[in-house]
PQR file with spaces between the fields and no chain letter, atoms N, CA, C, O and H, PARSE charges and radii, in Angstrom:
ATOM       1  N    MET     1       0.832   -1.208    0.000 -0.4000 1.5000
ATOM       2  CA   MET     1       0.000    0.000    0.000 -0.0000 2.0000
ATOM       3  C    MET     1       0.871    1.265    0.000  0.5500 1.7000
ATOM       4  O    MET     1       0.536    2.258   -0.646 -0.5500 1.4000
ATOM       5  N    LYS     2       1.986    1.215    0.730 -0.4000 1.5000
ATOM       6  CA   LYS     2       2.855    2.392    0.816 -0.0000 2.0000
ATOM       7  C    LYS     2       3.378    2.766   -0.565  0.5500 1.7000
ATOM       8  O    LYS     2       3.389    3.940   -0.933 -0.5500 1.4000
ATOM       9  H    LYS     2       2.257    0.408    1.255  0.4000 1.0000
ATOM      10  N    ASN     3       3.814    1.761   -1.330 -0.4000 1.5000
ATOM      11  CA   ASN     3       4.378    2.023   -2.651 -0.0000 2.0000
ATOM      12  C    ASN     3       3.295    2.472   -3.626  0.5500 1.7000
ATOM      13  O    ASN     3       3.558    3.285   -4.512 -0.5500 1.4000
ATOM      14  H    ASN     3       3.806    0.806   -1.031  0.4000 1.0000
ATOM      15  N    GLU     4       2.085    1.951   -3.471 -0.4000 1.5000
ATOM      16  CA   GLU     4       1.006    2.284   -4.393 -0.0000 2.0000
ATOM      17  C    GLU     4       0.428    3.668   -4.103  0.5500 1.7000
ATOM      18  O    GLU     4      -0.132    4.303   -4.996 -0.5500 1.4000
ATOM      19  H    GLU     4       1.871    1.290   -2.752  0.4000 1.0000
ATOM      20  N    CYS     5       0.559    4.137   -2.871 -0.4000 1.5000
ATOM      21  CA   CYS     5      -0.001    5.431   -2.499 -0.0000 2.0000
ATOM      22  C    CYS     5       1.098    6.431   -2.187  0.5500 1.7000
ATOM      23  O    CYS     5       1.647    6.415   -1.085 -0.5500 1.4000
ATOM      24  H    CYS     5       1.015    3.621   -2.145  0.4000 1.0000
ATOM      25  N    PRO     6       1.435    7.303   -3.136 -0.5600 1.5000
ATOM      26  CA   PRO     6       2.462    8.317   -2.908  0.2800 2.0000
ATOM      27  C    PRO     6       2.045    9.311   -1.830  0.5500 1.7000
ATOM      28  O    PRO     6       2.898    9.850   -1.124 -0.5500 1.4000
ATOM      29  N    LYS     7       0.743    9.559   -1.696 -0.4000 1.5000
ATOM      30  CA   LYS     7       0.250   10.499   -0.693 -0.0000 2.0000
ATOM      31  C    LYS     7       0.533    9.977    0.708  0.5500 1.7000
ATOM      32  O    LYS     7       0.621   10.752    1.660 -0.5500 1.4000
ATOM      33  H    LYS     7       0.051    9.121   -2.269  0.4000 1.0000
ATOM      34  N    TRP     8       0.674    8.662    0.829 -0.4000 1.5000
ATOM      35  CA   TRP     8       0.939    8.037    2.131 -0.0000 2.0000
ATOM      36  C    TRP     8       2.202    8.624    2.728  0.5500 1.7000
ATOM      37  O    TRP     8       2.259    8.918    3.922 -0.5500 1.4000
ATOM      38  H    TRP     8       0.602    8.032    0.055  0.4000 1.0000
ATOM      39  N    LYS     9       3.227    8.796    1.881 -0.4000 1.5000
ATOM      40  CA   LYS     9       4.510    9.343    2.348 -0.0000 2.0000
ATOM      41  C    LYS     9       4.348   10.811    2.724  0.5500 1.7000
ATOM      42  O    LYS     9       4.973   11.283    3.674 -0.5500 1.4000
ATOM      43  H    LYS     9       3.181    8.557    0.911  0.4000 1.0000
ATOM      44  N    ILE    10       3.517   11.532    1.987 -0.4000 1.5000
ATOM      45  CA   ILE    10       3.303   12.951    2.263 -0.0000 2.0000
ATOM      46  C    ILE    10       2.645   13.121    3.627  0.5500 1.7000
ATOM      47  O    ILE    10       3.010   14.014    4.393 -0.5500 1.4000
ATOM      48  H    ILE    10       3.009   11.149    1.215  0.4000 1.0000
ATOM      49  N    LEU    11       1.678   12.264    3.925 -0.4000 1.5000
ATOM      50  CA   LEU    11       0.985   12.346    5.209 -0.0000 2.0000
ATOM      51  C    LEU    11       1.920   11.986    6.344  0.5500 1.7000
ATOM      52  O    LEU    11       1.840   12.562    7.428 -0.5500 1.4000
ATOM      53  H    LEU    11       1.382   11.539    3.302  0.4000 1.0000
ATOM      54  N    GLY    12       2.808   11.033    6.097 -0.4000 1.5000
ATOM      55  CA   GLY    12       3.734   10.604    7.149 -0.0000 2.0000
ATOM      56  C    GLY    12       3.266    9.284    7.726  0.5500 1.7000
ATOM      57  O    GLY    12       2.308    9.250    8.500 -0.5500 1.4000
ATOM      58  H    GLY    12       2.872   10.565    5.216  0.4000 1.0000
ATOM      59  N    GLY    13       3.935    8.187    7.357 -0.4000 1.5000
ATOM      60  CA   GLY    13       3.523    6.863    7.818 -0.0000 2.0000
ATOM      61  C    GLY    13       3.680    6.698    9.317  0.5500 1.7000
ATOM      62  O    GLY    13       3.147    5.749    9.892 -0.5500 1.4000
ATOM      63  H    GLY    13       4.713    8.216    6.729  0.4000 1.0000
ATOM      64  N    ALA    14       4.402    7.606    9.959 -0.4000 1.5000
ATOM      65  CA   ALA    14       4.654    7.492   11.395 -0.0000 2.0000
ATOM      66  C    ALA    14       3.382    7.739   12.198  0.5500 1.7000
ATOM      67  O    ALA    14       3.303    7.362   13.368 -0.5500 1.4000
ATOM      68  H    ALA    14       4.834    8.377    9.491  0.4000 1.0000
ATOM      69  N    GLU    15       2.400    8.363   11.584 -0.4000 1.5000
ATOM      70  CA   GLU    15       1.161    8.673   12.295 -0.0000 2.0000
ATOM      71  C    GLU    15       0.368    7.409   12.595  0.5500 1.7000
ATOM      72  O    GLU    15      -0.401    7.371   13.554 -0.5500 1.4000
ATOM      73  H    GLU    15       2.465    8.670   10.634  0.4000 1.0000
ATOM      74  N    GLY    16       0.550    6.384   11.786 -0.4000 1.5000
ATOM      75  CA   GLY    16      -0.178    5.137   12.019 -0.0000 2.0000
ATOM      76  C    GLY    16      -0.764    4.623   10.722  0.5500 1.7000
ATOM      77  O    GLY    16      -1.173    5.404    9.863 -0.5500 1.4000
ATOM      78  H    GLY    16       1.175    6.415   11.007  0.4000 1.0000
ATOM      79  N    THR    17      -0.805    3.298   10.578 -0.4000 1.5000
ATOM      80  CA   THR    17      -1.266    2.706    9.333 -0.0000 2.0000
ATOM      81  C    THR    17      -2.734    3.009    9.068  0.5500 1.7000
ATOM      82  O    THR    17      -3.074    3.555    8.019 -0.5500 1.4000
ATOM      83  H    THR    17      -0.473    2.663   11.275  0.4000 1.0000
ATOM      84  N    THR    18      -3.597    2.663   10.002 -0.4000 1.5000
ATOM      85  CA   THR    18      -5.033    2.843    9.802 -0.0000 2.0000
ATOM      86  C    THR    18      -5.387    4.318    9.650  0.5500 1.7000
ATOM      87  O    THR    18      -6.142    4.687    8.750 -0.5500 1.4000
ATOM      88  H    THR    18      -3.320    2.220   10.854  0.4000 1.0000
ATOM      89  N    MET    19      -4.855    5.150   10.510 -0.4000 1.5000
ATOM      90  CA   MET    19      -5.156    6.578   10.474 -0.0000 2.0000
ATOM      91  C    MET    19      -4.683    7.197    9.167  0.5500 1.7000
ATOM      92  O    MET    19      -5.379    8.027    8.583 -0.5500 1.4000
ATOM      93  H    MET    19      -4.241    4.851   11.242  0.4000 1.0000
ATOM      94  N    SER    20      -3.505    6.796    8.708 -0.4000 1.5000
ATOM      95  CA   SER    20      -2.957    7.350    7.476 -0.0000 2.0000
ATOM      96  C    SER    20      -3.839    6.982    6.289  0.5500 1.7000
ATOM      97  O    SER    20      -4.097    7.818    5.424 -0.5500 1.4000
ATOM      98  H    SER    20      -2.940    6.121    9.183  0.4000 1.0000
ATOM      99  N    LYS    21      -4.300    5.734    6.245 -0.4000 1.5000
ATOM     100  CA   LYS    21      -5.177    5.315    5.150 -0.0000 2.0000
ATOM     101  C    LYS    21      -6.428    6.177    5.134  0.5500 1.7000
ATOM     102  O    LYS    21      -6.878    6.609    4.072 -0.5500 1.4000
ATOM     103  H    LYS    21      -4.090    5.055    6.948  0.4000 1.0000
ATOM     104  N    GLY    22      -6.985    6.426    6.301 -0.4000 1.5000
ATOM     105  CA   GLY    22      -8.187    7.253    6.396 -0.0000 2.0000
ATOM     106  C    GLY    22      -7.932    8.659    5.889  0.5500 1.7000
ATOM     107  O    GLY    22      -8.773    9.242    5.204 -0.5500 1.4000
ATOM     108  H    GLY    22      -6.619    6.076    7.164  0.4000 1.0000
ATOM     109  N    ARG    23      -6.774    9.201    6.225 -0.4000 1.5000
ATOM     110  CA   ARG    23      -6.453   10.562    5.826 -0.0000 2.0000
ATOM     111  C    ARG    23      -6.182   10.642    4.332  0.5500 1.7000
ATOM     112  O    ARG    23      -6.434   11.678    3.717 -0.5500 1.4000
ATOM     113  H    ARG    23      -6.091    8.728    6.781  0.4000 1.0000
ATOM     114  N    VAL    24      -5.678    9.581    3.744 -0.4000 1.5000
ATOM     115  CA   VAL    24      -5.444    9.566    2.300 -0.0000 2.0000
ATOM     116  C    VAL    24      -6.772    9.745    1.576  0.5500 1.7000
ATOM     117  O    VAL    24      -6.877   10.529    0.633 -0.5500 1.4000
ATOM     118  H    VAL    24      -5.474    8.739    4.244  0.4000 1.0000
ATOM     119  N    TYR    25      -7.790    9.004    2.032 -0.4000 1.5000
ATOM     120  CA   TYR    25      -9.112    9.128    1.432 -0.0000 2.0000
ATOM     121  C    TYR    25      -9.731   10.482    1.774  0.5500 1.7000
ATOM     122  O    TYR    25     -10.504   11.038    0.995 -0.5500 1.4000
ATOM     123  H    TYR    25      -7.705    8.368    2.798  0.4000 1.0000
ATOM     124  N    THR    26      -9.382   10.999    2.941 -0.4000 1.5000
ATOM     125  CA   THR    26      -9.917   12.292    3.362 -0.0000 2.0000
ATOM     126  C    THR    26      -9.473   13.388    2.406  0.5500 1.7000
ATOM     127  O    THR    26     -10.273   14.239    2.015 -0.5500 1.4000
ATOM     128  H    THR    26      -8.753   10.547    3.574  0.4000 1.0000
ATOM     129  N    ILE    27      -8.200   13.371    2.030 -0.4000 1.5000
ATOM     130  CA   ILE    27      -7.668   14.383    1.119 -0.0000 2.0000
ATOM     131  C    ILE    27      -8.322   14.238   -0.260  0.5500 1.7000
ATOM     132  O    ILE    27      -8.674   15.235   -0.890 -0.5500 1.4000
ATOM     133  H    ILE    27      -7.550   12.680    2.348  0.4000 1.0000
ATOM     134  N    ASP    28      -8.481   13.008   -0.722 -0.4000 1.5000
ATOM     135  CA   ASP    28      -9.076   12.772   -2.037 -0.0000 2.0000
ATOM     136  C    ASP    28     -10.549   13.166   -2.044  0.5500 1.7000
ATOM     137  O    ASP    28     -11.033   13.776   -2.998 -0.5500 1.4000
ATOM     138  H    ASP    28      -8.195   12.197   -0.211  0.4000 1.0000
ATOM     139  N    GLY    29     -11.260   12.811   -0.967 -0.4000 1.5000
ATOM     140  CA   GLY    29     -12.699   13.075   -0.911 -0.0000 2.0000
ATOM     141  C    GLY    29     -12.997   14.507   -0.506  0.5500 1.7000
ATOM     142  O    GLY    29     -14.029   15.061   -0.883 -0.5500 1.4000
ATOM     143  H    GLY    29     -10.867   12.316   -0.192  0.4000 1.0000
ATOM     144  N    GLY    30     -12.107   15.101    0.252 -0.4000 1.5000
ATOM     145  CA   GLY    30     -12.326   16.459    0.703 -0.0000 2.0000
ATOM     146  C    GLY    30     -13.178   16.512    1.963  0.5500 1.7000
ATOM     147  O    GLY    30     -13.470   17.591    2.479 -0.5500 1.4000
ATOM     148  H    GLY    30     -11.268   14.651    0.558  0.4000 1.0000
ATOM     149  N    LYS    31     -13.575   15.344    2.455 -0.4000 1.5000
ATOM     150  CA   LYS    31     -14.379   15.300    3.680 -0.0000 2.0000
ATOM     151  C    LYS    31     -13.527   14.759    4.817  0.5500 1.7000
ATOM     152  O    LYS    31     -12.846   13.746    4.657 -0.5500 1.4000
ATOM     153  H    LYS    31     -13.337   14.467    2.036  0.4000 1.0000
ATOM     154  N    SER    32     -13.559   15.418    5.949 -0.4000 1.5000
ATOM     155  CA   SER    32     -12.737   14.981    7.079 -0.0000 2.0000
ATOM     156  C    SER    32     -13.485   13.953    7.921  0.5500 1.7000
ATOM     157  O    SER    32     -12.994   12.840    8.111 -0.5500 1.4000
ATOM     158  H    SER    32     -14.112   16.241    6.079  0.4000 1.0000
ATOM     159  N    THR    33     -14.659   14.305    8.426 -0.4000 1.5000
ATOM     160  CA   THR    33     -15.391   13.404    9.315 -0.0000 2.0000
ATOM     161  C    THR    33     -16.199   12.388    8.518  0.5500 1.7000
ATOM     162  O    THR    33     -16.314   11.233    8.926 -0.5500 1.4000
ATOM     163  H    THR    33     -15.058   15.209    8.272  0.4000 1.0000
ATOM     164  N    GLY    34     -16.754   12.804    7.396 -0.4000 1.5000
ATOM     165  CA   GLY    34     -17.610   11.924    6.596 -0.0000 2.0000
ATOM     166  C    GLY    34     -16.865   10.695    6.109  0.5500 1.7000
ATOM     167  O    GLY    34     -17.308    9.571    6.342 -0.5500 1.4000
ATOM     168  H    GLY    34     -16.661   13.743    7.065  0.4000 1.0000
ATOM     169  N    ASP    35     -15.729   10.894    5.430 -0.4000 1.5000
ATOM     170  CA   ASP    35     -14.978    9.774    4.882 -0.0000 2.0000
ATOM     171  C    ASP    35     -14.418    8.891    5.987  0.5500 1.7000
ATOM     172  O    ASP    35     -14.440    7.665    5.878 -0.5500 1.4000
ATOM     173  H    ASP    35     -15.369   11.807    5.241  0.4000 1.0000
ATOM     174  N    ASN    36     -13.918    9.511    7.047 -0.4000 1.5000
ATOM     175  CA   ASN    36     -13.347    8.743    8.143 -0.0000 2.0000
ATOM     176  C    ASN    36     -14.394    7.843    8.775  0.5500 1.7000
ATOM     177  O    ASN    36     -14.088    6.718    9.172 -0.5500 1.4000
ATOM     178  H    ASN    36     -13.900   10.507    7.135  0.4000 1.0000
ATOM     179  N    SER    37     -15.626    8.324    8.873 -0.4000 1.5000
ATOM     180  CA   SER    37     -16.689    7.527    9.478 -0.0000 2.0000
ATOM     181  C    SER    37     -16.992    6.311    8.613  0.5500 1.7000
ATOM     182  O    SER    37     -17.218    5.216    9.129 -0.5500 1.4000
ATOM     183  H    SER    37     -15.875    9.237    8.550  0.4000 1.0000
ATOM     184  N    LEU    38     -16.997    6.502    7.310 -0.4000 1.5000
ATOM     185  CA   LEU    38     -17.305    5.397    6.406 -0.0000 2.0000
ATOM     186  C    LEU    38     -16.193    4.360    6.414  0.5500 1.7000
ATOM     187  O    LEU    38     -16.459    3.159    6.429 -0.5500 1.4000
ATOM     188  H    LEU    38     -16.813    7.391    6.890  0.4000 1.0000
ATOM     189  N    ILE    39     -14.943    4.824    6.403 -0.4000 1.5000
ATOM     190  CA   ILE    39     -13.805    3.907    6.369 -0.0000 2.0000
ATOM     191  C    ILE    39     -13.668    3.185    7.705  0.5500 1.7000
ATOM     192  O    ILE    39     -13.496    1.966    7.744 -0.5500 1.4000
ATOM     193  H    ILE    39     -14.727    5.800    6.391  0.4000 1.0000
ATOM     194  N    ALA    40     -13.747    3.943    8.798 -0.4000 1.5000
ATOM     195  CA   ALA    40     -13.586    3.352   10.125 -0.0000 2.0000
ATOM     196  C    ALA    40     -14.869    2.637   10.485  0.5500 1.7000
ATOM     197  O    ALA    40     -14.971    2.059   11.567 -0.5500 1.4000
ATOM     198  H    ALA    40     -13.887    4.932    8.765  0.4000 1.0000
């Protein structure tokens, strides 16, 4: 997933795997709470 998602590195993988994945979709979707709720 890290290699397939360049944004993952921008967010910083140190924040956490699950949280980072959620934030990747958050940036793409533009929704902070909405997308996170659906993913989580």
